[in-house]
BALOBA-1460 file (C-alpha; in Angstrom, 3 decimals):
// residues 30
<rec num="1" residu="x" x="-6.314" y="-1.428" z="-12.376"/>
<rec num="2" residu="x" x="-3.623" y="-4.421" z="-10.567"/>
<rec num="3" residu="x" x="-3.917" y="-5.465" z="-7.507"/>
<rec num="4" residu="x" x="-0.766" y="-4.722" z="-5.658"/>
<rec num="5" residu="x" x="-1.543" y="-6.106" z="-2.335"/>
<rec num="6" residu="x" x="-4.088" y="-7.261" z="-0.064"/>
<rec num="7" residu="x" x="-4.204" y="-8.070" z="3.814"/>
<rec num="8" residu="x" x="-5.551" y="-6.711" z="6.262"/>
<rec num="9" residu="x" x="-6.654" y="-2.974" z="6.770"/>
<rec num="10" residu="x" x="-4.124" y="-2.008" z="9.456"/>
<rec num="11" residu="x" x="-1.347" y="-4.175" z="7.955"/>
<rec num="12" residu="x" x="-1.728" y="-2.241" z="4.850"/>
<rec num="13" residu="x" x="-1.313" y="1.061" z="6.253"/>
<rec num="14" residu="x" x="1.579" y="0.761" z="8.831"/>
<rec num="15" residu="x" x="3.490" y="-2.283" z="7.131"/>
<rec num="16" residu="x" x="2.891" y="-2.501" z="3.444"/>
<rec num="17" residu="x" x="5.220" y="-5.352" z="1.874"/>
<rec num="18" residu="x" x="5.112" y="-3.676" z="-1.652"/>
<rec num="19" residu="x" x="6.921" y="-0.145" z="-2.174"/>
<rec num="20" residu="x" x="4.450" y="1.086" z="-4.293"/>
<rec num="21" residu="x" x="1.332" y="0.512" z="-1.915"/>
<rec num="22" residu="x" x="3.635" y="2.387" z="0.515"/>
<rec num="23" residu="x" x="4.157" y="5.556" z="-1.602"/>
<rec num="24" residu="x" x="0.360" y="5.779" z="-2.385"/>
<rec num="25" residu="x" x="-1.077" y="5.941" z="0.990"/>
<rec num="26" residu="x" x="1.622" y="8.432" z="1.745"/>
<rec num="27" residu="x" x="0.989" y="10.685" z="-0.871"/>
<rec num="28" residu="x" x="3.770" y="9.995" z="-3.099"/>
<rec num="29" residu="x" x="2.024" y="8.648" z="-5.717"/>
<rec num="30" residu="x" x="-1.303" y="8.698" z="-7.675"/>
């Protein structure tokens, strides 16, 4: 796989910088 984004867990889940991350954690991808 590819590492798309990294950072503090809270930041990743509340304010992701990459649209792919947001799509994944909200269930729109994967």
